[in-house]
Each structure stands twice: as structure tokens, then as C-alpha cells.
Gaussian input, Z-matrix of N, CA and C with variables (Angstrom, degrees):
# hf/3-21g

backbone

0 1
 N
 C     1     B1
 C     2     B2     1     A1
 N     3     B3     2     A2     1     D1
 C     4     B4     3     A3     2     D2
 C     5     B5     4     A4     3     D3
 N     6     B6     5     A5     4     D4
 C     7     B7     6     A6     5     D5
 C     8     B8     7     A7     6     D6
 N     9     B9     8     A8     7     D7
 C    10    B10     9     A9     8     D8
 C    11    B11    10    A10     9     D9
 N    12    B12    11    A11    10    D10
 C    13    B13    12    A12    11    D11
 C    14    B14    13    A13    12    D12
 N    15    B15    14    A14    13    D13
 C    16    B16    15    A15    14    D14
 C    17    B17    16    A16    15    D15
 N    18    B18    17    A17    16    D16
 C    19    B19    18    A18    17    D17
 C    20    B20    19    A19    18    D18
 N    21    B21    20    A20    19    D19
 C    22    B22    21    A21    20    D20
 C    23    B23    22    A22    21    D21
 N    24    B24    23    A23    22    D22
 C    25    B25    24    A24    23    D23
 C    26    B26    25    A25    24    D24
 N    27    B27    26    A26    25    D25
 C    28    B28    27    A27    26    D26
 C    29    B29    28    A28    27    D27
 N    30    B30    29    A29    28    D28
 C    31    B31    30    A30    29    D29
 C    32    B32    31    A31    30    D30
 N    33    B33    32    A32    31    D31
 C    34    B34    33    A33    32    D32
 C    35    B35    34    A34    33    D33
 N    36    B36    35    A35    34    D34
 C    37    B37    36    A36    35    D35
 C    38    B38    37    A37    36    D36
 N    39    B39    38    A38    37    D37
 C    40    B40    39    A39    38    D38
 C    41    B41    40    A40    39    D39
 N    42    B42    41    A41    40    D40
 C    43    B43    42    A42    41    D41
 C    44    B44    43    A43    42    D42
 N    45    B45    44    A44    43    D43
 C    46    B46    45    A45    44    D44
 C    47    B47    46    A46    45    D45
 N    48    B48    47    A47    46    D46
 C    49    B49    48    A48    47    D47
 C    50    B50    49    A49    48    D48
 N    51    B51    50    A50    49    D49
 C    52    B52    51    A51    50    D50
 C    53    B53    52    A52    51    D51
 N    54    B54    53    A53    52    D52
 C    55    B55    54    A54    53    D53
 C    56    B56    55    A55    54    D54
 N    57    B57    56    A56    55    D55
 C    58    B58    57    A57    56    D56
 C    59    B59    58    A58    57    D57
 N    60    B60    59    A59    58    D58
 C    61    B61    60    A60    59    D59
 C    62    B62    61    A61    60    D60
 N    63    B63    62    A62    61    D61
 C    64    B64    63    A63    62    D62
 C    65    B65    64    A64    63    D63
 N    66    B66    65    A65    64    D64
 C    67    B67    66    A66    65    D65
 C    68    B68    67    A67    66    D66
 N    69    B69    68    A68    67    D67
 C    70    B70    69    A69    68    D68
 C    71    B71    70    A70    69    D69
 N    72    B72    71    A71    70    D70
 C    73    B73    72    A72    71    D71
 C    74    B74    73    A73    72    D72
 N    75    B75    74    A74    73    D73
 C    76    B76    75    A75    74    D74
 C    77    B77    76    A76    75    D75
 N    78    B78    77    A77    76    D76
 C    79    B79    78    A78    77    D77
 C    80    B80    79    A79    78    D78
 N    81    B81    80    A80    79    D79
 C    82    B82    81    A81    80    D80
 C    83    B83    82    A82    81    D81
 N    84    B84    83    A83    82    D82
 C    85    B85    84    A84    83    D83
 C    86    B86    85    A85    84    D84
 N    87    B87    86    A86    85    D85
 C    88    B88    87    A87    86    D86
 C    89    B89    88    A88    87    D87
 N    90    B90    89    A89    88    D88
 C    91    B91    90    A90    89    D89
 C    92    B92    91    A91    90    D90
 N    93    B93    92    A92    91    D91
 C    94    B94    93    A93    92    D92
 C    95    B95    94    A94    93    D93
 N    96    B96    95    A95    94    D94
 C    97    B97    96    A96    95    D95
 C    98    B98    97    A97    96    D96
 N    99    B99    98    A98    97    D97
 C   100   B100    99    A99    98    D98
 C   101   B101   100   A100    99    D99
 N   102   B102   101   A101   100   D100
 C   103   B103   102   A102   101   D101
 C   104   B104   103   A103   102   D102
 N   105   B105   104   A104   103   D103
 C   106   B106   105   A105   104   D104
 C   107   B107   106   A106   105   D105
 N   108   B108   107   A107   106   D106
 C   109   B109   108   A108   107   D107
 C   110   B110   109   A109   108   D108
 N   111   B111   110   A110   109   D109
 C   112   B112   111   A111   110   D110
 C   113   B113   112   A112   111   D111
 N   114   B114   113   A113   112   D112
 C   115   B115   114   A114   113   D113
 C   116   B116   115   A115   114   D114
 N   117   B117   116   A116   115   D115
 C   118   B118   117   A117   116   D116
 C   119   B119   118   A118   117   D117
 N   120   B120   119   A119   118   D118
 C   121   B121   120   A120   119   D119
 C   122   B122   121   A121   120   D120
 N   123   B123   122   A122   121   D121
 C   124   B124   123   A123   122   D122
 C   125   B125   124   A124   123   D123
 N   126   B126   125   A125   124   D124
 C   127   B127   126   A126   125   D125
 C   128   B128   127   A127   126   D126
 N   129   B129   128   A128   127   D127
 C   130   B130   129   A129   128   D128
 C   131   B131   130   A130   129   D129
 N   132   B132   131   A131   130   D130
 C   133   B133   132   A132   131   D131
 C   134   B134   133   A133   132   D132
 N   135   B135   134   A134   133   D133
 C   136   B136   135   A135   134   D134
 C   137   B137   136   A136   135   D135
 N   138   B138   137   A137   136   D136
 C   139   B139   138   A138   137   D137
 C   140   B140   139   A139   138   D138
 N   141   B141   140   A140   139   D139
 C   142   B142   141   A141   140   D140
 C   143   B143   142   A142   141   D141
 N   144   B144   143   A143   142   D142
 C   145   B145   144   A144   143   D143
 C   146   B146   145   A145   144   D144
 N   147   B147   146   A146   145   D145
 C   148   B148   147   A147   146   D146
 C   149   B149   148   A148   147   D147
 N   150   B150   149   A149   148   D148
 C   151   B151   150   A150   149   D149
 C   152   B152   151   A151   150   D150
 N   153   B153   152   A152   151   D151
 C   154   B154   153   A153   152   D152
 C   155   B155   154   A154   153   D153
 N   156   B156   155   A155   154   D154
 C   157   B157   156   A156   155   D155
 C   158   B158   157   A157   156   D156
 N   159   B159   158   A158   157   D157
 C   160   B160   159   A159   158   D158
 C   161   B161   160   A160   159   D159
 N   162   B162   161   A161   160   D160
 C   163   B163   162   A162   161   D161
 C   164   B164   163   A163   162   D162
 N   165   B165   164   A164   163   D163
 C   166   B166   165   A165   164   D164
 C   167   B167   166   A166   165   D165
 N   168   B168   167   A167   166   D166
 C   169   B169   168   A168   167   D167
 C   170   B170   169   A169   168   D168
 N   171   B171   170   A170   169   D169
 C   172   B172   171   A171   170   D170
 C   173   B173   172   A172   171   D171
 N   174   B174   173   A173   172   D172
 C   175   B175   174   A174   173   D173
 C   176   B176   175   A175   174   D174
 N   177   B177   176   A176   175   D175
 C   178   B178   177   A177   176   D176
 C   179   B179   178   A178   177   D177
 N   180   B180   179   A179   178   D178
 C   181   B181   180   A180   179   D179
 C   182   B182   181   A181   180   D180
 N   183   B183   182   A182   181   D181
 C   184   B184   183   A183   182   D182
 C   185   B185   184   A184   183   D183
 N   186   B186   185   A185   184   D184
 C   187   B187   186   A186   185   D185
 C   188   B188   187   A187   186   D186
 N   189   B189   188   A188   187   D187
 C   190   B190   189   A189   188   D188
 C   191   B191   190   A190   189   D189
 N   192   B192   191   A191   190   D190
 C   193   B193   192   A192   191   D191
 C   194   B194   193   A193   192   D192
 N   195   B195   194   A194   193   D193
 C   196   B196   195   A195   194   D194
 C   197   B197   196   A196   195   D195
 N   198   B198   197   A197   196   D196
 C   199   B199   198   A198   197   D197
 C   200   B200   199   A199   198   D198
 N   201   B201   200   A200   199   D199
 C   202   B202   201   A201   200   D200
 C   203   B203   202   A202   201   D201
 N   204   B204   203   A203   202   D202
 C   205   B205   204   A204   203   D203
 C   206   B206   205   A205   204   D204

   B1=1.4333
   B2=1.5193
   B3=1.2880
   B4=1.5391
   B5=1.5025
   B6=1.3655
   B7=1.4021
   B8=1.5031
   B9=1.3420
   B10=1.4981
   B11=1.5193
   B12=1.2562
   B13=1.4350
   B14=1.4943
   B15=1.3110
   B16=1.4491
   B17=1.5148
   B18=1.2875
   B19=1.5549
   B20=1.4474
   B21=1.2477
   B22=1.5137
   B23=1.6098
   B24=1.2926
   B25=1.5233
   B26=1.5354
   B27=1.3110
   B28=1.5268
   B29=1.5319
   B30=1.2516
   B31=1.5408
   B32=1.5609
   B33=1.2859
   B34=1.4876
   B35=1.4827
   B36=1.3399
   B37=1.4463
   B38=1.5154
   B39=1.3013
   B40=1.4808
   B41=1.5061
   B42=1.3015
   B43=1.5000
   B44=1.4668
   B45=1.4172
   B46=1.4893
   B47=1.5522
   B48=1.2784
   B49=1.5466
   B50=1.5188
   B51=1.2897
   B52=1.5071
   B53=1.4837
   B54=1.3910
   B55=1.4886
   B56=1.5248
   B57=1.3254
   B58=1.4684
   B59=1.5991
   B60=1.3468
   B61=1.5177
   B62=1.5560
   B63=1.2768
   B64=1.4604
   B65=1.6034
   B66=1.2591
   B67=1.4799
   B68=1.5243
   B69=1.3153
   B70=1.5321
   B71=1.4952
   B72=1.3184
   B73=1.4494
   B74=1.5049
   B75=1.3069
   B76=1.5345
   B77=1.5211
   B78=1.2824
   B79=1.4514
   B80=1.5548
   B81=1.3098
   B82=1.5339
   B83=1.5182
   B84=1.3537
   B85=1.4854
   B86=1.5995
   B87=1.3108
   B88=1.4602
   B89=1.5470
   B90=1.2457
   B91=1.5271
   B92=1.5023
   B93=1.3300
   B94=1.5362
   B95=1.5098
   B96=1.3454
   B97=1.4182
   B98=1.4676
   B99=1.3316
   B100=1.5092
   B101=1.4878
   B102=1.2783
   B103=1.4815
   B104=1.4646
   B105=1.3155
   B106=1.5317
   B107=1.5469
   B108=1.3206
   B109=1.4114
   B110=1.5357
   B111=1.3021
   B112=1.4684
   B113=1.5923
   B114=1.3571
   B115=1.4765
   B116=1.4686
   B117=1.3806
   B118=1.4392
   B119=1.5217
   B120=1.3159
   B121=1.4227
   B122=1.5014
   B123=1.3164
   B124=1.4382
   B125=1.5886
   B126=1.3181
   B127=1.5156
   B128=1.4365
   B129=1.3657
   B130=1.4819
   B131=1.4437
   B132=1.3233
   B133=1.4806
   B134=1.6089
   B135=1.2666
   B136=1.4456
   B137=1.5150
   B138=1.3295
   B139=1.4331
   B140=1.4979
   B141=1.3473
   B142=1.4368
   B143=1.5285
   B144=1.3079
   B145=1.3427
   B146=1.6066
   B147=1.3279
   B148=1.5053
   B149=1.4840
   B150=1.2932
   B151=1.5236
   B152=1.4983
   B153=1.3010
   B154=1.4746
   B155=1.5380
   B156=1.2910
   B157=1.4692
   B158=1.5014
   B159=1.3144
   B160=1.4440
   B161=1.5461
   B162=1.2587
   B163=1.4686
   B164=1.5642
   B165=1.2850
   B166=1.4526
   B167=1.5249
   B168=1.3935
   B169=1.3829
   B170=1.5887
   B171=1.3581
   B172=1.4710
   B173=1.6578
   B174=1.2784
   B175=1.3904
   B176=1.4451
   B177=1.2944
   B178=1.4681
   B179=1.5569
   B180=1.3915
   B181=1.4437
   B182=1.5387
   B183=1.2933
   B184=1.4706
   B185=1.6185
   B186=1.2974
   B187=1.5003
   B188=1.5626
   B189=1.4088
   B190=1.4932
   B191=1.5174
   B192=1.3590
   B193=1.3720
   B194=1.5711
   B195=1.3539
   B196=1.4613
   B197=1.5636
   B198=1.3163
   B199=1.5219
   B200=1.4288
   B201=1.3313
   B202=1.3962
   B203=1.5396
   B204=1.3063
   B205=1.4818
   B206=1.5143
   A1=115.66
   A2=113.22
   A3=117.49
   A4=110.82
   A5=115.95
   A6=121.83
   A7=112.02
   A8=112.17
   A9=117.04
   A10=109.46
   A11=121.33
   A12=124.01
   A13=110.30
   A14=118.26
   A15=117.54
   A16=113.48
   A17=114.85
   A18=116.30
   A19=110.63
   A20=119.91
   A21=117.78
   A22=105.25
   A23=110.99
   A24=114.62
   A25=107.19
   A26=112.48
   A27=116.34
   A28=106.62
   A29=114.85
   A30=116.65
   A31=104.17
   A32=108.40
   A33=119.36
   A34=109.96
   A35=113.69
   A36=117.03
   A37=112.79
   A38=118.67
   A39=123.25
   A40=114.07
   A41=114.31
   A42=119.49
   A43=109.78
   A44=116.73
   A45=118.16
   A46=111.46
   A47=118.97
   A48=120.80
   A49=107.26
   A50=116.92
   A51=118.75
   A52=111.97
   A53=117.31
   A54=120.99
   A55=109.40
   A56=115.01
   A57=121.69
   A58=110.36
   A59=113.66
   A60=115.64
   A61=109.33
   A62=115.41
   A63=123.15
   A64=107.84
   A65=116.58
   A66=120.32
   A67=110.02
   A68=113.55
   A69=118.59
   A70=109.91
   A71=117.83
   A72=121.68
   A73=112.49
   A74=116.61
   A75=123.88
   A76=110.07
   A77=115.59
   A78=122.28
   A79=113.74
   A80=115.13
   A81=119.68
   A82=106.72
   A83=118.33
   A84=119.96
   A85=108.00
   A86=115.28
   A87=115.74
   A88=112.66
   A89=114.33
   A90=120.29
   A91=111.22
   A92=115.72
   A93=120.06
   A94=103.94
   A95=122.63
   A96=123.59
   A97=111.87
   A98=116.30
   A99=119.44
   A100=111.94
   A101=120.26
   A102=121.17
   A103=110.07
   A104=117.18
   A105=121.02
   A106=108.46
   A107=121.20
   A108=122.84
   A109=110.18
   A110=115.39
   A111=119.18
   A112=109.56
   A113=116.12
   A114=116.09
   A115=110.10
   A116=117.40
   A117=120.39
   A118=111.32
   A119=116.61
   A120=117.98
   A121=110.44
   A122=120.81
   A123=124.47
   A124=110.10
   A125=115.03
   A126=118.15
   A127=112.80
   A128=120.29
   A129=120.14
   A130=110.45
   A131=117.27
   A132=121.79
   A133=104.07
   A134=120.41
   A135=121.45
   A136=109.30
   A137=117.34
   A138=122.12
   A139=115.44
   A140=115.70
   A141=125.20
   A142=114.21
   A143=118.60
   A144=123.52
   A145=113.38
   A146=113.21
   A147=115.47
   A148=108.73
   A149=119.87
   A150=119.71
   A151=110.22
   A152=120.21
   A153=122.13
   A154=108.10
   A155=119.34
   A156=124.19
   A157=109.84
   A158=119.79
   A159=126.51
   A160=105.89
   A161=126.16
   A162=130.41
   A163=107.40
   A164=115.40
   A165=121.76
   A166=111.86
   A167=113.00
   A168=119.45
   A169=113.11
   A170=114.88
   A171=118.83
   A172=104.51
   A173=118.61
   A174=119.27
   A175=113.27
   A176=119.41
   A177=126.31
   A178=112.06
   A179=113.21
   A180=119.35
   A181=113.05
   A182=112.72
   A183=123.77
   A184=109.03
   A185=112.01
   A186=116.11
   A187=107.62
   A188=115.59
   A189=117.48
   A190=108.33
   A191=119.03
   A192=119.82
   A193=111.96
   A194=113.11
   A195=116.83
   A196=108.41
   A197=116.81
   A198=119.60
   A199=109.41
   A200=125.11
   A201=126.31
   A202=107.47
   A203=122.00
   A204=123.96
   A205=110.16
   D1=-39.63
   D2=177.41
   D3=-60.37
   D4=-42.76
   D5=-179.68
   D6=-60.34
   D7=-40.98
   D8=179.49
   D9=-66.97
   D10=-37.81
   D11=178.25
   D12=-66.88
   D13=-40.01
   D14=-179.52
   D15=-85.03
   D16=-26.57
   D17=175.80
   D18=90.61
   D19=-0.36
   D20=178.40
   D21=-162.66
   D22=163.08
   D23=179.01
   D24=-89.55
   D25=147.00
   D26=179.79
   D27=-105.78
   D28=129.63
   D29=174.71
   D30=-109.73
   D31=137.35
   D32=-177.33
   D33=-109.49
   D34=129.71
   D35=177.18
   D36=-70.57
   D37=122.59
   D38=-176.63
   D39=-44.70
   D40=-42.23
   D41=-176.64
   D42=-65.78
   D43=-42.65
   D44=177.07
   D45=-69.74
   D46=-32.32
   D47=173.71
   D48=-62.34
   D49=-47.03
   D50=-177.31
   D51=-65.96
   D52=-38.49
   D53=177.57
   D54=-61.41
   D55=-47.78
   D56=-177.04
   D57=-64.89
   D58=-36.16
   D59=178.23
   D60=-67.51
   D61=-38.52
   D62=-179.56
   D63=-66.05
   D64=-44.26
   D65=179.67
   D66=-65.83
   D67=-39.22
   D68=178.01
   D69=-64.08
   D70=-45.39
   D71=175.41
   D72=-54.06
   D73=-49.74
   D74=178.86
   D75=-57.72
   D76=-50.42
   D77=179.85
   D78=-60.29
   D79=-40.76
   D80=178.92
   D81=-66.71
   D82=-41.08
   D83=-179.91
   D84=-65.93
   D85=-40.04
   D86=179.94
   D87=-64.68
   D88=-40.45
   D89=173.76
   D90=-58.29
   D91=-44.60
   D92=-176.47
   D93=-67.35
   D94=-38.55
   D95=-178.37
   D96=-66.85
   D97=-40.53
   D98=176.07
   D99=-68.43
   D100=-36.09
   D101=175.83
   D102=-61.38
   D103=-42.90
   D104=179.79
   D105=-65.22
   D106=-35.99
   D107=178.22
   D108=-66.26
   D109=-43.75
   D110=-178.45
   D111=-64.71
   D112=-37.64
   D113=177.62
   D114=-65.25
   D115=-44.56
   D116=-179.62
   D117=-58.87
   D118=-41.58
   D119=-174.12
   D120=-78.85
   D121=-23.95
   D122=171.69
   D123=-67.53
   D124=-43.19
   D125=173.52
   D126=-62.39
   D127=-39.26
   D128=178.53
   D129=-68.39
   D130=-37.26
   D131=-175.35
   D132=-70.36
   D133=-39.15
   D134=-178.71
   D135=-65.96
   D136=-41.46
   D137=176.52
   D138=-60.22
   D139=-47.02
   D140=172.09
   D141=-59.23
   D142=-44.26
   D143=175.08
   D144=-60.12
   D145=-40.40
   D146=178.37
   D147=-67.89
   D148=-36.60
   D149=178.80
   D150=-68.44
   D151=-35.69
   D152=177.92
   D153=-69.43
   D154=-46.85
   D155=177.82
   D156=-55.22
   D157=-48.02
   D158=-177.22
   D159=-66.68
   D160=-40.99
   D161=178.00
   D162=-62.21
   D163=-47.55
   D164=-179.79
   D165=-58.51
   D166=-46.89
   D167=-179.46
   D168=-63.32
   D169=-37.94
   D170=178.89
   D171=-69.58
   D172=-42.10
   D173=-179.09
   D174=-60.48
   D175=-43.38
   D176=177.78
   D177=-64.46
   D178=-40.73
   D179=174.69
   D180=-60.28
   D181=-44.05
   D182=-179.15
   D183=-61.83
   D184=-51.10
   D185=-175.16
   D186=-65.96
   D187=-34.55
   D188=-179.27
   D189=-67.31
   D190=-36.50
   D191=-175.87
   D192=-77.50
   D193=-27.71
   D194=179.54
   D195=-76.32
   D196=-30.13
   D197=-179.12
   D198=-73.74
   D199=-24.01
   D200=-173.65
   D201=-91.29
   D202=-8.99
   D203=-178.04
   D204=-91.57

């Protein structure tokens, strides 16, 4: 069907196909590396957000106990 749509057959140079396959492999690995970095940064961000929330909770509790004295 694709040949009928294009009107001719496409021949691909094996060297070009190998080069494209290699580039594709490199790009897929780079995407996987970037996904891992994003996951690591999200975990770090969640941990930092938890520390900030905990600090804010303690600060509010302290200010509440100081206001009642």
C-alpha cells in the first residue's frame, strides 16, 4: 500500500540505515537518561518540600504557643 501511495519503491542505503539506527539508539538512551534525571529531581524536590512543610508547621506551632503565653 505504501508503495502505491508513493508511486515507486524506496531503496535505503545500508550504511545510512545503520547510521540512523545508531543515532536512534543514542537518542533513546539520552531520553532514558533524561527521564531518570527528572525522576531523581522530582524525588529531591518532594523531600525538600516535606522539610519546608515540616519547618513551617513547627514555626506555626511555636508562634501559636508563644501567643498563648
